[in-house]
C-alpha positions in Angstrom: 130.7 71.8 114.7 128.5 68.7 115.1 125.0 68.6 113.4 123.8 66.8 116.5 124.5 69.9 118.5 122.6 72.0 116.0 119.6 69.6 116.2 119.7 70.0 119.9 119.6 73.8 120.0 116.8 73.8 117.4 114.8 71.4 119.6 115.3 73.6 122.7 114.0 76.6 120.8 111.0 74.6 119.4 110.0 72.9 122.6 110.9 75.5 125.2 113.0 73.6 127.7 116.1 71.5 127.9 114.2 68.6 129.3 111.6 68.5 126.5 114.4 68.8 123.9 116.2 65.9 125.6 113.1 63.7 124.9 113.0 64.8 121.3 116.7 64.2 120.5 117.0 61.1 122.6 119.5 62.4 125.2 119.5 63.1 128.9 118.9 66.7 130.0 122.5 66.9 131.3 123.8 65.7 127.9 121.7 68.4 126.2 123.2 71.0 128.5 126.7 69.7 127.7 126.1 69.9 124.0 124.9 73.5 124.2 127.9 74.5 126.4 130.3 72.9 123.9 128.7 74.7 121.0 128.8 78.0 122.9 132.5 77.5 123.7 133.2 76.7 120.0 131.3 79.8 118.7 132.3 82.1 121.5 128.7 83.2 122.2 126.0 82.5 124.7 123.1 80.9 122.8 120.4 80.7 125.5 119.7 83.0 128.5 119.4 80.2 131.1 118.2 82.6 133.9 114.8 82.9 132.2 112.1 80.3 132.3 111.7 79.0 129.6 115.3 79.7 128.4 115.3 82.4 125.7 117.7 82.7 122.8 120.1 85.6 123.1 120.5 88.0 120.1 123.6 85.9 119.1 121.6 82.8 119.8 118.9 83.8 117.2 121.7 84.0 114.6 123.0 80.6 115.6 119.4 79.1 115.4 119.0 80.5 111.9 122.3 79.1 110.9 121.5 75.7 112.5 118.1 75.5 110.6 119.8 76.3 107.3 122.6 73.8 107.8 120.2 71.0 108.9 118.0 71.7 105.9 120.9 71.6 103.6 122.0 68.3 105.1 118.5 66.9 104.5 118.4 68.1 100.9 121.9 66.8 100.2 121.1 63.4 101.5 117.8 63.3 99.5 119.7 64.4 96.3 122.4 61.7 96.8 119.7 59.1 97.2 118.1 60.3 94.0 114.9 61.0 95.9 114.3 64.6 94.9 110.8 64.9 96.3 112.0 64.9 99.9 113.6 67.3 102.3 112.0 70.5 103.5 110.3 73.2 101.4 110.2 76.6 103.1 107.1 78.3 101.8 105.6 81.7 102.4 102.2 83.2 101.6 100.4 86.5 101.7 97.0 86.8 103.5 94.8 86.3 100.4 92.3 83.9 99.0 95.2 81.8 98.0 95.8 81.1 101.6 92.6 79.1 101.6 94.1 76.8 99.0 97.4 76.2 100.7 96.3 73.8 103.5 94.7 71.6 100.9 97.8 71.8 98.7 100.1 71.0 101.6 98.0 68.0 102.6 98.1 66.6 99.0 101.8 67.2 98.7 102.5 65.4 102.0 100.2 62.5 100.9 101.9 62.2 97.5 105.4 62.7 98.8 105.5 61.4 102.4 109.3 62.2 102.7 108.6 65.9 102.0 108.3 68.4 104.9 106.6 71.8 104.3 107.1 74.8 106.5 104.6 77.7 105.9 105.0 81.3 107.0 102.5 84.1 106.3 103.7 87.6 105.9 103.6 90.7 103.6 104.4 90.3 100.0 107.5 92.6 100.1 108.9 90.6 103.0 108.3 87.3 101.3 109.9 88.4 98.0 113.0 89.6 99.9 113.2 86.3 101.8 112.9 84.3 98.6 115.7 86.4 97.0 117.9 85.9 100.1 117.3 82.2 100.2 115.4 82.2 103.5 112.4 80.9 101.7 112.3 78.5 98.7 109.1 80.1 97.3 106.2 82.3 98.2 102.6 82.7 97.1 102.1 86.4 96.2 99.9 88.5 94.0 101.2 89.9 90.7 103.8 92.4 91.8 105.8 95.2 90.2 109.6 95.0 90.2 110.6 91.4 90.9 114.4 91.2 91.0 116.0 89.6 88.0 117.1 86.6 90.1 113.4 85.7 90.7 110.6 84.4 88.5 106.9 84.6 89.2 104.3 82.3 87.6 100.5 82.5 87.9 98.5 79.5 89.2 95.2 81.4 89.9 93.4 83.9 87.7 90.6 85.0 89.9 87.7 87.1 88.7 86.4 90.1 90.6 82.7 90.7 91.3 80.6 93.8 92.1 78.3 92.6 95.0 75.3 94.2 96.7 72.7 93.2 99.3 69.8 91.1 98.1 67.5 93.1 95.9 70.1 95.6 94.8 69.9 96.7 91.2 73.3 96.2 89.7 72.2 95.8 86.1 74.0 99.1 85.4 77.3 98.7 87.3 78.6 102.2 86.6 75.3 103.8 87.7 75.3 101.6 90.8 78.8 102.5 91.7 78.1 106.2 91.3 74.8 106.2 93.2 74.9 103.6 96.0 76.9 103.6 99.2 80.3 102.0 98.6 82.4 99.9 101.0 86.0 100.4 99.9 88.8 97.8 100.3 91.6 100.0 101.8 94.8 98.1 102.2 98.4 98.1 101.0 98.0 94.8 99.1 97.9 94.8 95.3 94.2 93.8 95.1 93.2 97.2 96.5 95.2 99.0 93.8 93.7 96.8 91.1 90.2 97.7 92.2 90.8 101.4 92.7 92.6 101.6 89.3 89.6 100.1 87.5 87.2 102.4 89.4 89.2 105.3 88.2 89.3 104.0 84.6 85.5 103.7 84.7 85.2 107.3 85.9 83.4 106.3 89.1 83.0 108.9 91.8 82.2 106.5 94.7 80.1 107.4 97.7 82.3 105.8 100.3 80.5 104.8 103.4 83.3 102.7 104.9 86.9 101.7 104.4 87.8 98.2 105.5 91.0 96.3 105.3 89.7 92.7 105.1 87.7 91.1 102.4 85.7 88.9 104.7 84.5 91.9 106.7 83.5 93.7 103.5 81.3 90.8 102.4 79.7 90.7 105.9 79.0 94.5 105.7 77.5 94.1 102.2 75.3 91.2 103.4 74.0 93.4 106.2 73.0 96.1 103.7 75.7 98.7 104.4 76.5 99.2 100.7 78.0 97.6 97.6 81.6 96.6 97.0 84.1 94.7 94.8 85.5 91.4 96.0 87.5 88.4 94.5 85.7 85.2 93.6 87.0 83.2 96.5 85.3 85.5 99.0 81.9 84.2 97.8 82.1 80.5 98.5 79.8 80.3 101.5 76.1 79.2 101.1 74.8 82.5 102.5 76.7 84.3 99.7 74.1 83.1 97.2 71.7 85.8 98.6 74.0 88.5 97.4 73.6 90.2 94.1 76.6 89.7 91.9 77.7 91.0 88.5 81.1 91.0 86.8 83.4 93.9 87.8 84.9 95.7 84.7 84.4 95.3 81.0 85.9 92.8 80.3 85.7 91.4 83.8 88.8 92.2 85.8 90.8 89.4 87.4 93.6 89.4 89.9 96.5 87.0 89.5 98.1 84.9 92.3 101.3 83.0 91.7 104.5 81.5 93.0 107.7 83.5 93.2 110.9 81.5 93.3 114.6 81.9 92.5 115.4 81.4 88.8 118.1 78.9 89.9 116.7 76.8 92.7 117.5 73.4 94.1 113.8 73.0 94.9 112.6 73.8 91.4 111.0 70.4 90.8 109.1 70.4 94.1 107.9 74.0 93.5 106.7 73.0 90.0 104.7 70.2 91.4 103.2 72.5 94.1 102.2 74.9 91.3 100.3 72.1 89.5 98.5 71.1 92.8 97.5 74.7 93.4 96.3 75.1 89.8 94.2 71.9 90.1 92.7 73.2 93.4 91.8 76.5 91.7 89.5 74.5 89.4 88.2 76.6 86.4 90.4 79.6 87.5 93.6 77.6 87.7 96.6 78.3 85.4 99.0 75.5 84.7 102.6 76.0 83.8 103.9 75.7 80.3 107.0 73.6 81.0 
């Protein structure tokens, strides 16, 4: 099996046609077709369904593509290690849809600026999927909230300790948070993510019997509803960064104020440990006063 063949099939999948892939890998379209046929004969499977336009990977082809990407990435990492240039290669990174996702583009830009030989590939998904993918080696690391039951092969480290705020429309009286939560209409964050459970657990501990007026599964929509006067709610600090948010009434949620923790999960033994540690520090820096640096 020739890695040039693997690069070709990955290019076809990425760019949609044999002709475009040929431009990327520096071959003629006929040479690209020949490489694919040779690889198919070697593996005994059909990789692409050529009758469709653009050509689609078959079920077996999807497995070949995953193998090809892993082998090419291993090749890049091995070459980087042999050169002694550890801050290079490809970092496969995942993230949940959270306030941390707002930090990642900035972090990726900074990492690419500081380490121009480093490639970062970002995928957004659910925390359970990301954790399983890190454990299986499909991802090097993932940004997830504090989670129950990490496998022993993984470690999780906080880079963001983000406070939660009780918010209300302008003019709301939130000086007595418990009284406000029991008396005023409440917009509840209803989602399968850990943040929703953190909020509901604290409401229960406080003995709140909320007057739910809405259940919404995105924090941004909750802030909009509160701004429009629908009710009060609880949101993380990063949701209140827009200039118009200064009109909202805000008081700490919980006594002491409750925070949610966002961190990086990675394998305990990882060939990308040094890069992940540096990414952690970049994310902690970008989190400013709420950042948590590693003790290493």
